[in-house]
C-alpha positions as CSV (number, residue, x, y, z in Angstrom):
1,M,-11.7,-5.2,16.0
2,R,-11.2,-1.7,13.4
3,A,-10.1,-1.0,10.1
4,E,-9.5,1.8,7.9
5,E,-8.3,2.7,4.3
6,V,-7.4,6.0,4.6
7,G,-5.1,6.7,0.9
8,K,-2.7,3.6,0.1
9,D,-2.9,2.5,4.0
10,W,-5.2,-0.4,5.4
11,N,-4.8,0.2,9.4
12,V,-5.6,-2.8,11.5
13,V,-6.5,-3.0,15.0
14,F,-7.1,-5.5,17.5
15,D,-7.8,-5.3,21.2
16,S,-6.6,-9.0,21.5
17,L,-4.4,-11.6,20.4
18,S,-8.1,-13.9,20.3
19,E,-9.2,-11.4,18.7
20,C,-7.2,-11.3,15.3
21,V,-6.2,-15.3,15.6
22,E,-10.4,-15.0,14.9
23,Y,-10.8,-12.8,12.0
24,C,-7.9,-14.8,10.5
25,E,-10.2,-17.4,10.0
26,T,-12.6,-15.7,8.9
27,P,-13.9,-16.9,4.6
28,C,-11.4,-14.1,2.8
29,V,-13.5,-12.1,0.2
30,N,-11.2,-11.0,-2.5
31,F,-8.4,-13.3,-2.0
32,R,-7.5,-17.6,-2.1
33,P,-7.0,-19.1,-0.8
34,E,-7.8,-18.2,2.9
35,N,-5.0,-18.3,4.7
36,T,-0.6,-18.6,4.3
37,T,-0.6,-22.6,4.7
38,E,-3.3,-23.4,1.8
39,L,-1.9,-21.3,0.0
40,H,2.1,-22.6,-0.1
41,A,0.8,-26.1,0.4
42,K,-1.5,-25.2,-3.7
43,L,1.7,-23.7,-4.7
44,A,3.8,-27.3,-3.3
45,D,1.5,-29.0,-5.0
46,K,2.3,-27.4,-8.7
47,G,6.0,-28.4,-7.8
48,I,6.5,-24.3,-7.0
49,G,7.4,-22.4,-3.9
50,W,8.1,-24.3,-0.6
51,N,7.6,-27.6,0.1
52,G,6.6,-28.2,3.9
53,N,10.1,-28.8,4.8
54,R,10.9,-25.2,4.0
55,M,7.7,-23.8,6.1
56,M,9.1,-25.2,8.6
57,E,12.2,-23.4,8.6
58,F,9.8,-20.3,7.6
59,T,7.1,-20.4,10.7
60,S,8.4,-23.2,12.4
61,T,5.0,-24.4,12.0
62,R,3.6,-27.0,9.6
63,T,0.4,-26.1,9.9
64,W,-2.7,-23.0,10.3
65,E,-4.6,-25.6,12.9
66,E,-0.9,-25.8,15.1
67,C,-0.5,-22.1,15.2
68,R,-3.5,-21.3,15.9
69,D,-3.6,-24.0,18.5
70,L,0.1,-22.2,19.5
71,A,-1.6,-19.0,19.4
72,T,-4.3,-19.7,22.3
73,R,-2.7,-21.4,24.7
74,G,0.5,-20.0,24.8
75,W,4.2,-21.2,23.3
76,S,5.5,-22.6,26.0
77,K,8.7,-22.7,24.2
78,G,9.5,-19.5,24.1
79,E,8.3,-18.8,27.2
80,A,11.1,-21.1,28.8
81,M,13.6,-19.2,26.6
82,A,12.6,-15.8,28.0
83,K,13.0,-17.8,31.4
84,K,16.6,-18.2,31.2
85,L,17.0,-14.7,30.5
86,S,14.1,-13.5,33.6
87,S,15.1,-15.9,35.7
88,A,19.2,-14.9,36.4
89,M,18.1,-11.6,36.7
90,F,15.3,-12.0,39.3
91,H,17.6,-10.5,42.4
92,R,18.5,-7.8,41.3
93,V,15.7,-6.3,40.0
94,A,14.2,-4.7,43.5
95,S,10.9,-3.7,44.1
96,M,11.8,0.4,45.3
97,I,13.3,2.6,43.1
98,Q,15.4,5.9,44.4
99,Q,14.0,9.3,44.8
100,P,16.6,12.0,45.7
101,V,15.2,14.3,48.8
102,F,16.7,18.4,49.0
103,Y,17.6,19.4,52.5
104,H,19.2,22.6,54.0
105,D,22.0,22.3,56.2
106,V,25.3,24.0,57.2
107,E,27.9,22.7,54.5
108,G,26.3,20.8,50.5
109,S,27.0,20.8,47.4
110,D,24.8,24.2,46.5
111,F,23.5,27.6,48.2
112,D,19.8,29.3,48.1
113,V,20.6,32.2,47.8
114,A,17.6,33.4,49.3
115,R,18.7,32.1,52.1
116,V,21.3,34.0,52.1
117,L,20.1,36.7,51.4
118,S,17.5,36.0,54.2
119,G,20.1,35.7,56.9
120,E,19.4,32.1,58.1
121,P,22.3,30.0,59.0
122,E,21.2,26.9,56.9
123,V,21.8,27.5,53.1
124,W,23.3,24.7,51.7
125,I,21.7,22.0,49.6
126,N,21.7,18.9,50.3
127,E,20.0,15.5,49.2
128,Y,20.3,11.8,50.2
129,H,18.2,8.3,47.7
130,Q,15.7,7.5,49.9
131,T,14.7,4.2,49.3
132,I,10.2,4.3,48.3
133,K,8.4,2.0,46.9
134,A,6.7,1.7,42.4
135,P,5.0,4.2,41.5
136,G,3.3,1.4,39.5
137,R,3.7,3.5,36.3
138,V,2.3,2.3,32.8
139,V,4.9,0.9,30.8
140,S,4.1,1.7,27.2
141,I,6.0,-0.5,24.4
142,V,5.3,-0.6,20.7
143,Y,7.4,-4.3,19.8
144,S,7.7,-4.9,15.0
145,I,6.7,-8.4,14.1
146,D,7.3,-7.3,10.8
147,A,10.7,-8.6,9.4
148,S,12.4,-9.2,6.5
149,G,12.0,-12.5,4.4
150,G,15.9,-14.0,4.8
151,V,16.1,-13.6,9.0
152,P,16.2,-16.5,10.2
153,A,13.2,-17.8,12.6
154,D,15.7,-18.3,15.6
155,V,16.5,-15.0,15.3
156,I,13.1,-13.8,15.7
157,A,12.4,-16.1,18.6
158,A,15.7,-14.8,19.9
159,R,14.5,-11.3,19.9
160,G,11.1,-12.2,20.9
161,A,12.2,-14.1,24.5
162,A,14.9,-10.8,25.7
163,M,11.0,-9.1,25.3
164,V,8.7,-11.5,26.7
165,A,11.2,-11.3,30.0
166,L,11.7,-7.6,29.8
167,V,8.3,-7.3,30.2
168,E,7.8,-10.2,33.2
169,L,10.3,-8.2,35.1
170,L,9.4,-4.5,34.8
171,E,5.8,-5.6,36.1
172,Q,8.4,-7.2,38.5
173,A,9.6,-3.8,40.1
174,G,6.9,-2.4,40.0
175,N,5.2,-1.1,36.2
176,A,1.9,-1.7,35.0
177,V,3.0,-3.3,31.2
178,E,0.9,-2.2,28.4
179,L,2.4,-4.3,25.1
180,T,1.2,-3.9,21.5
181,V,2.6,-6.2,19.2
182,C,2.9,-4.5,15.3
183,V,3.3,-4.6,11.3
184,N,3.2,-1.8,9.1
185,T,4.2,-2.9,6.2
186,R,4.9,-0.7,2.5
187,A,4.2,-2.6,-0.9
188,Q,2.0,-0.4,-3.5
189,Y,-0.7,-0.8,-0.9
190,N,0.6,-0.8,2.2
191,M,-1.0,-2.6,5.5
192,N,-0.4,-1.6,9.3
193,M,-2.2,-3.6,12.0
194,S,-1.8,-3.9,15.7
195,V,-2.7,-6.0,17.9
196,L,-3.0,-5.2,22.1
197,V,-1.8,-7.8,23.2
198,K,-1.6,-6.9,27.3
199,R,-3.1,-4.4,29.5
200,A,-2.5,-2.2,32.0
201,G,-3.2,-3.9,35.0
202,Q,-3.8,-7.4,33.2
203,P,-1.8,-10.2,34.2
204,I,1.0,-11.6,32.9
205,N,0.4,-14.2,30.6
206,L,3.6,-16.0,29.0
207,G,3.0,-18.4,27.6
208,E,0.6,-15.9,25.2
209,I,3.2,-12.8,24.9
210,A,5.7,-15.6,24.2
211,F,3.8,-15.9,21.0
212,A,2.8,-12.5,19.3
213,V,6.4,-11.5,20.0
214,A,8.8,-14.2,19.5
215,H,6.9,-17.1,17.1
216,P,7.8,-16.3,13.6
217,S,4.3,-17.7,12.7
218,M,2.3,-14.2,14.6
219,L,4.0,-12.7,11.6
220,R,4.3,-15.8,8.4
221,R,0.9,-17.1,9.2
222,V,-1.3,-14.6,11.2
223,S,-0.4,-10.9,10.2
224,F,-0.1,-12.3,6.2
225,S,-3.7,-14.1,6.6
226,V,-4.4,-10.3,8.3
227,Q,-3.5,-9.1,4.9
228,E,-5.2,-11.7,2.8
229,H,-7.9,-10.7,4.0
230,S,-8.1,-6.9,2.6
231,A,-9.6,-6.1,-0.6
232,R,-6.8,-4.8,-2.4
233,A,-4.3,-7.6,-0.8
234,W,-2.6,-8.2,-4.3
235,E,-1.5,-4.6,-4.7
236,M,0.1,-5.5,-1.3
237,G,2.1,-8.4,-3.1
238,C,0.1,-11.7,-1.2
239,G,0.8,-14.9,-2.5
240,H,4.1,-14.4,-3.5
241,G,5.9,-11.0,-1.2
242,Y,4.2,-9.9,0.9
243,G,6.0,-6.7,0.9
244,A,8.6,-5.6,2.9
245,P,8.6,-4.7,6.3
246,G,8.6,-0.7,7.7
247,N,7.8,1.2,11.0
248,P,5.1,3.2,12.8
249,P,5.2,6.7,12.8
250,E,7.2,8.6,15.6
251,D,4.0,9.6,17.8
252,Q,2.8,5.6,18.1
253,R,6.1,4.1,19.5
254,G,4.5,4.3,23.3
255,D,8.0,4.6,26.0
256,I,9.8,1.1,24.6
257,F,10.1,0.6,21.2
258,L,11.7,-1.9,18.6
259,P,11.9,-1.8,15.3
260,C,11.3,-4.2,12.7
261,M,14.3,-7.0,12.1
262,T,16.9,-6.8,9.8
263,Y,19.5,-8.6,8.5
264,G,21.9,-7.0,11.1
265,D,19.3,-8.5,13.5
266,A,21.9,-11.3,14.8
267,E,23.0,-10.2,17.5
268,W,20.1,-11.3,19.4
269,T,21.2,-14.4,19.5
270,K,23.7,-14.4,22.2
271,P,22.7,-14.5,25.5
272,E,25.3,-11.6,26.6
273,Y,23.8,-9.7,24.1
274,A,20.8,-9.9,24.7
275,E,21.7,-9.3,29.0
276,A,23.1,-6.1,28.3
277,W,19.7,-5.2,26.3
278,L,18.1,-5.4,29.0
279,L,19.9,-4.4,31.4
280,A,20.1,-0.8,29.5
281,T,16.7,-0.9,28.9
282,L,15.1,-1.4,32.4
283,R,18.3,1.0,33.7
284,A,16.7,3.5,31.5
285,Q,13.7,2.6,32.9
286,G,14.2,3.9,36.3
287,V,14.4,0.2,37.9
288,E,17.4,0.1,40.0
289,L,19.0,-3.6,40.3
290,A,20.9,-4.7,42.8
291,C,24.5,-5.5,43.2
Protein backbone atom coordinates (compact mmCIF):
# COMPACT_ATOMS: atom_id res chain seq x y z
CA MET A 1 0.00 0.00 0.00
CA ARG A 2 1.30 3.45 -0.92
CA ALA A 3 -0.24 6.80 -0.01
CA GLU A 4 0.78 10.37 -0.68
CA GLU A 5 -0.70 13.84 -0.50
CA VAL A 6 -0.38 16.03 -3.60
CA GLY A 7 -2.06 19.40 -3.24
CA LYS A 8 -5.72 18.70 -2.53
CA ASP A 9 -5.45 15.05 -3.50
CA TRP A 10 -4.84 11.95 -1.41
CA ASN A 11 -3.53 9.20 -3.70
CA VAL A 12 -3.81 5.65 -2.35
CA VAL A 13 -2.56 2.58 -4.23
CA PHE A 14 -3.16 -1.03 -3.20
CA ASP A 15 -1.34 -3.95 -4.80
CA SER A 16 -4.21 -6.38 -4.18
CA LEU A 17 -7.81 -6.51 -3.00
CA SER A 18 -6.78 -8.33 0.18
CA GLU A 19 -4.31 -5.56 1.02
CA CYS A 20 -7.10 -3.00 0.59
CA VAL A 21 -9.51 -4.88 2.87
CA GLU A 22 -6.82 -5.36 5.52
CA TYR A 23 -6.17 -1.62 5.47
CA CYS A 24 -9.87 -0.94 6.02
CA GLU A 25 -9.71 -2.95 9.24
CA THR A 26 -6.84 -0.97 10.74
CA PRO A 27 -7.87 1.64 13.35
CA CYS A 28 -8.86 5.08 12.07
CA VAL A 29 -6.85 7.82 13.77
CA ASN A 30 -8.81 10.87 12.66
CA PHE A 31 -12.29 9.53 12.05
CA ARG A 32 -14.71 7.58 14.21
CA PRO A 33 -16.26 5.07 13.88
CA GLU A 34 -13.88 2.81 11.91
CA ASN A 35 -16.25 1.81 9.13
CA THR A 36 -19.51 2.84 7.51
CA THR A 37 -21.49 0.00 9.06
CA GLU A 38 -20.86 1.33 12.54
CA LEU A 39 -21.44 4.89 11.39
CA HIS A 40 -24.90 4.24 9.99
CA ALA A 41 -25.81 2.01 12.91
CA LYS A 42 -25.06 4.89 15.26
CA LEU A 43 -27.08 7.29 13.12
CA ALA A 44 -30.01 4.87 13.05
CA ASP A 45 -29.86 4.54 16.83
CA LYS A 46 -30.32 8.30 17.00
CA GLY A 47 -33.34 8.17 14.72
CA ILE A 48 -31.54 9.63 11.70
CA GLY A 49 -29.89 8.13 8.66
CA TRP A 50 -30.84 4.80 7.13
CA ASN A 51 -32.28 1.71 8.66
CA GLY A 52 -30.96 -1.77 7.89
CA ASN A 53 -33.22 -2.25 4.86
CA ARG A 54 -32.08 0.97 3.19
CA MET A 55 -28.45 0.09 3.93
CA MET A 56 -29.00 -3.30 2.31
CA GLU A 57 -30.45 -1.63 -0.80
CA PHE A 58 -27.48 0.72 -0.97
CA THR A 59 -24.61 -1.70 -0.31
CA SER A 60 -26.15 -5.18 -0.84
CA THR A 61 -24.61 -6.29 2.47
CA ARG A 62 -25.98 -5.94 5.99
CA THR A 63 -22.68 -5.74 7.88
CA TRP A 64 -19.02 -5.01 7.34
CA GLU A 65 -18.27 -8.62 8.26
CA GLU A 66 -20.45 -9.85 5.39
CA CYS A 67 -18.70 -7.45 3.02
CA ARG A 68 -15.27 -8.62 4.18
CA ASP A 69 -16.21 -12.29 3.72
CA LEU A 70 -17.35 -11.67 0.14
CA ALA A 71 -14.16 -9.75 -0.66
CA THR A 72 -12.06 -12.55 0.83
CA ARG A 73 -13.91 -15.60 -0.48
CA GLY A 74 -15.36 -14.17 -3.69
CA TRP A 75 -18.87 -13.22 -4.74
CA SER A 76 -20.47 -16.33 -6.26
CA LYS A 77 -23.69 -14.57 -7.29
CA GLY A 78 -21.75 -11.97 -9.26
CA GLU A 79 -19.67 -14.71 -10.86
CA ALA A 80 -22.87 -16.48 -11.93
CA MET A 81 -24.23 -13.26 -13.46
CA ALA A 82 -21.05 -12.91 -15.51
CA LYS A 83 -21.22 -16.54 -16.62
CA LYS A 84 -24.66 -15.94 -18.13
CA LEU A 85 -23.09 -13.37 -20.42
CA SER A 86 -19.83 -15.13 -21.19
CA SER A 87 -21.19 -18.67 -21.69
CA ALA A 88 -23.31 -17.53 -24.64
CA MET A 89 -20.17 -16.19 -26.34
CA PHE A 90 -17.54 -18.80 -25.54
CA HIS A 91 -18.25 -20.72 -28.74
CA ARG A 92 -17.82 -17.51 -30.75
CA VAL A 93 -14.54 -16.32 -29.26
CA ALA A 94 -11.60 -17.82 -31.13
CA SER A 95 -8.19 -18.33 -29.58
CA MET A 96 -6.79 -17.47 -32.99
CA ILE A 97 -6.54 -14.05 -34.64
CA GLN A 98 -6.22 -12.94 -38.25
CA GLN A 99 -3.00 -11.35 -39.48
CA PRO A 100 -2.65 -9.87 -43.00
CA VAL A 101 0.15 -11.30 -45.18
CA PHE A 102 1.23 -9.41 -48.33
CA TYR A 103 2.73 -11.02 -51.49
CA HIS A 104 3.54 -10.09 -55.11
CA ASP A 105 1.71 -11.54 -58.14
CA VAL A 106 0.89 -10.80 -61.78
CA GLU A 107 -2.39 -9.22 -60.75
CA GLY A 108 -3.77 -7.72 -57.59
CA SER A 109 -5.22 -4.70 -55.83
CA ASP A 110 -2.17 -2.40 -55.92
CA PHE A 111 1.24 -2.36 -57.58
CA ASP A 112 4.84 -1.97 -56.46
CA VAL A 113 6.45 1.00 -58.29
CA ALA A 114 9.99 -0.23 -57.61
CA ARG A 115 9.21 -3.57 -59.27
CA VAL A 116 7.65 -1.84 -62.29
CA LEU A 117 10.82 0.23 -62.80
CA SER A 118 13.07 -2.81 -62.40
CA GLY A 119 11.11 -4.84 -64.94
CA GLU A 120 9.88 -7.52 -62.56
CA PRO A 121 6.82 -9.36 -63.95
CA GLU A 122 5.12 -9.73 -60.57
CA VAL A 123 4.47 -6.08 -59.79
CA TRP A 124 1.04 -6.38 -58.17
CA ILE A 125 0.47 -6.61 -54.43
CA ASN A 126 -2.10 -8.95 -52.94
CA GLU A 127 -2.91 -9.95 -49.41
CA TYR A 128 -4.49 -12.81 -47.55
CA HIS A 129 -5.26 -13.33 -43.89
CA GLN A 130 -3.25 -15.90 -42.02
CA THR A 131 -4.67 -17.42 -38.87
CA ILE A 132 -2.13 -17.36 -36.04
CA LYS A 133 -2.17 -17.98 -32.33
CA ALA A 134 -3.13 -14.96 -30.26
CA PRO A 135 0.11 -13.26 -29.19
CA GLY A 136 -0.66 -13.21 -25.49
CA ARG A 137 -0.32 -9.46 -25.27
CA VAL A 138 -1.16 -7.65 -22.05
CA VAL A 139 -4.51 -5.84 -22.04
CA SER A 140 -4.69 -3.22 -19.32
CA ILE A 141 -8.19 -2.53 -17.99
CA VAL A 142 -9.04 0.33 -15.65
CA TYR A 143 -12.53 0.13 -14.21
CA SER A 144 -14.06 2.93 -12.17
CA ILE A 145 -16.34 1.61 -9.43
CA ASP A 146 -17.27 5.18 -8.53
CA ALA A 147 -21.01 5.89 -8.77
CA SER A 148 -23.49 8.58 -7.88
CA GLY A 149 -25.46 7.86 -4.72
CA GLY A 150 -28.66 7.40 -6.69
CA VAL A 151 -27.30 4.67 -8.95
CA PRO A 152 -29.15 1.46 -7.95
CA ALA A 153 -27.23 -1.55 -6.73
CA ASP A 154 -28.52 -3.70 -9.58
CA VAL A 155 -27.06 -1.32 -12.16
CA ILE A 156 -23.65 -1.48 -10.47
CA ALA A 157 -23.89 -5.27 -10.42
CA ALA A 158 -25.02 -5.57 -14.06
CA ARG A 159 -22.24 -3.39 -15.47
CA GLY A 160 -19.69 -5.15 -13.30
CA ALA A 161 -20.88 -8.56 -14.49
CA ALA A 162 -20.20 -7.49 -18.08
CA MET A 163 -16.66 -6.57 -17.08
CA VAL A 164 -16.10 -9.94 -15.39
CA ALA A 165 -17.27 -11.64 -18.58
CA LEU A 166 -14.94 -9.46 -20.66
CA VAL A 167 -11.91 -10.42 -18.55
CA GLU A 168 -12.72 -14.11 -18.92
CA LEU A 169 -13.30 -13.88 -22.69
CA LEU A 170 -10.15 -11.83 -23.34
CA GLU A 171 -8.06 -14.38 -21.49
CA GLN A 172 -9.71 -17.24 -23.35
CA ALA A 173 -8.70 -15.53 -26.59
CA GLY A 174 -5.05 -15.65 -25.54
CA ASN A 175 -4.57 -12.24 -23.92
CA ALA A 176 -3.10 -11.54 -20.49
CA VAL A 177 -5.41 -9.16 -18.62
CA GLU A 178 -4.33 -6.70 -15.96
CA LEU A 179 -7.32 -5.30 -14.08
CA THR A 180 -7.31 -2.24 -11.83
CA VAL A 181 -10.33 -0.70 -10.12
CA CYS A 182 -10.31 2.95 -9.19
CA VAL A 183 -12.24 5.57 -7.24
CA ASN A 184 -11.68 9.28 -7.84
CA THR A 185 -13.72 11.15 -5.27
CA ARG A 186 -14.22 14.87 -5.81
CA ALA A 187 -14.83 16.98 -2.71
CA GLN A 188 -13.18 19.80 -0.78
CA TYR A 189 -10.32 17.33 -0.51
CA ASN A 190 -10.09 14.49 -3.07
CA MET A 191 -9.22 10.80 -2.87
CA ASN A 192 -7.77 8.85 -5.78
CA MET A 193 -7.74 5.14 -4.95
CA SER A 194 -6.58 2.30 -7.17
CA VAL A 195 -6.58 -1.41 -6.42
CA LEU A 196 -4.72 -3.92 -8.60
CA VAL A 197 -7.24 -6.77 -8.67
CA LYS A 198 -5.54 -9.01 -11.24
CA ARG A 199 -1.99 -8.98 -12.57
CA ALA A 200 -1.17 -10.01 -16.12
CA GLY A 201 -0.41 -13.73 -16.11
CA GLN A 202 -2.15 -14.29 -12.78
CA PRO A 203 -4.84 -17.02 -12.83
CA ILE A 204 -8.40 -15.71 -12.94
CA ASN A 205 -10.32 -15.68 -9.67
CA LEU A 206 -13.77 -14.82 -11.01
CA GLY A 207 -15.36 -14.58 -7.56
CA GLU A 208 -12.81 -12.02 -6.39
CA ILE A 209 -13.04 -10.04 -9.62
CA ALA A 210 -16.83 -10.11 -9.38
CA PHE A 211 -16.75 -8.58 -5.91
CA ALA A 212 -14.23 -5.91 -6.92
CA VAL A 213 -16.08 -4.64 -10.00
CA ALA A 214 -19.71 -5.69 -9.52
CA HIS A 215 -20.58 -5.62 -5.83
CA PRO A 216 -21.93 -2.28 -4.50
CA SER A 217 -20.06 -2.80 -1.22
CA MET A 218 -16.70 -2.43 -2.98
CA LEU A 219 -17.54 1.25 -3.38
CA ARG A 220 -20.02 1.86 -0.60
CA ARG A 221 -18.23 0.06 2.19
CA VAL A 222 -14.63 -0.67 1.17
CA SER A 223 -13.68 2.58 -0.58
CA PHE A 224 -15.69 4.65 1.90
CA SER A 225 -13.72 2.99 4.69
CA VAL A 226 -10.45 3.85 2.91
CA GLN A 227 -11.61 7.49 2.79
CA GLU A 228 -12.31 7.41 6.51
CA HIS A 229 -8.66 6.54 7.15
CA SER A 230 -7.46 9.82 5.65
CA ALA A 231 -6.25 12.56 7.97
CA ARG A 232 -8.68 14.85 6.11
CA ALA A 233 -11.64 12.48 6.03
CA TRP A 234 -14.16 15.16 7.02
CA GLU A 235 -13.08 17.34 4.07
CA MET A 236 -13.91 14.39 1.78
CA GLY A 237 -17.47 14.35 3.07
CA CYS A 238 -17.03 11.25 5.22
CA GLY A 239 -19.96 10.77 7.53
CA HIS A 240 -22.50 12.20 5.09
CA GLY A 241 -22.02 12.43 1.28
CA TYR A 242 -18.56 10.90 0.73
CA GLY A 243 -17.93 13.28 -2.15
CA ALA A 244 -18.91 13.13 -5.83
CA PRO A 245 -17.73 10.55 -8.38
CA GLY A 246 -14.92 11.41 -10.77
CA ASN A 247 -12.51 9.80 -13.25
CA PRO A 248 -8.72 9.38 -13.40
CA PRO A 249 -6.57 11.38 -15.85
CA GLU A 250 -6.52 10.10 -19.44
CA ASP A 251 -2.96 8.78 -19.12
CA GLN A 252 -4.12 6.45 -16.32
CA ARG A 253 -6.98 4.75 -18.18
CA GLY A 254 -5.28 1.72 -19.73
CA ASP A 255 -6.29 0.01 -22.98
CA ILE A 256 -9.91 -0.36 -21.85
CA PHE A 257 -11.56 2.11 -19.51
CA LEU A 258 -15.03 2.28 -18.01
CA PRO A 259 -15.80 5.62 -16.32
CA CYS A 260 -17.68 6.36 -13.12
CA MET A 261 -21.39 5.51 -13.12
CA THR A 262 -24.16 8.07 -13.31
CA TYR A 263 -27.94 7.99 -13.54
CA GLY A 264 -27.84 7.23 -17.27
CA ASP A 265 -26.23 3.81 -16.84
CA ALA A 266 -29.45 1.84 -16.33
CA GLU A 267 -29.03 0.36 -19.85
CA TRP A 268 -26.55 -2.12 -18.39
CA THR A 269 -29.39 -4.09 -16.83
CA LYS A 270 -30.53 -5.06 -20.36
CA PRO A 271 -28.69 -8.26 -21.46
CA GLU A 272 -28.71 -7.21 -25.11
CA TYR A 273 -26.94 -3.94 -24.22
CA ALA A 274 -24.24 -5.72 -22.21
CA GLU A 275 -23.74 -8.33 -24.94
CA ALA A 276 -23.40 -5.66 -27.64
CA TRP A 277 -20.78 -3.87 -25.54
CA LEU A 278 -18.90 -7.12 -24.98
CA LEU A 279 -18.80 -7.94 -28.69
CA ALA A 280 -17.71 -4.43 -29.69
CA THR A 281 -14.98 -4.34 -27.03
CA LEU A 282 -13.63 -7.78 -27.97
CA ARG A 283 -13.45 -6.80 -31.65
CA ALA A 284 -11.70 -3.54 -30.75
CA GLN A 285 -9.02 -5.63 -29.00
CA GLY A 286 -8.46 -7.76 -32.10
CA VAL A 287 -10.40 -10.82 -30.97
CA GLU A 288 -11.92 -12.65 -33.92
CA LEU A 289 -15.44 -13.94 -33.36
CA ALA A 290 -16.76 -17.02 -35.07
CA CYS A 291 -20.06 -16.66 -36.92
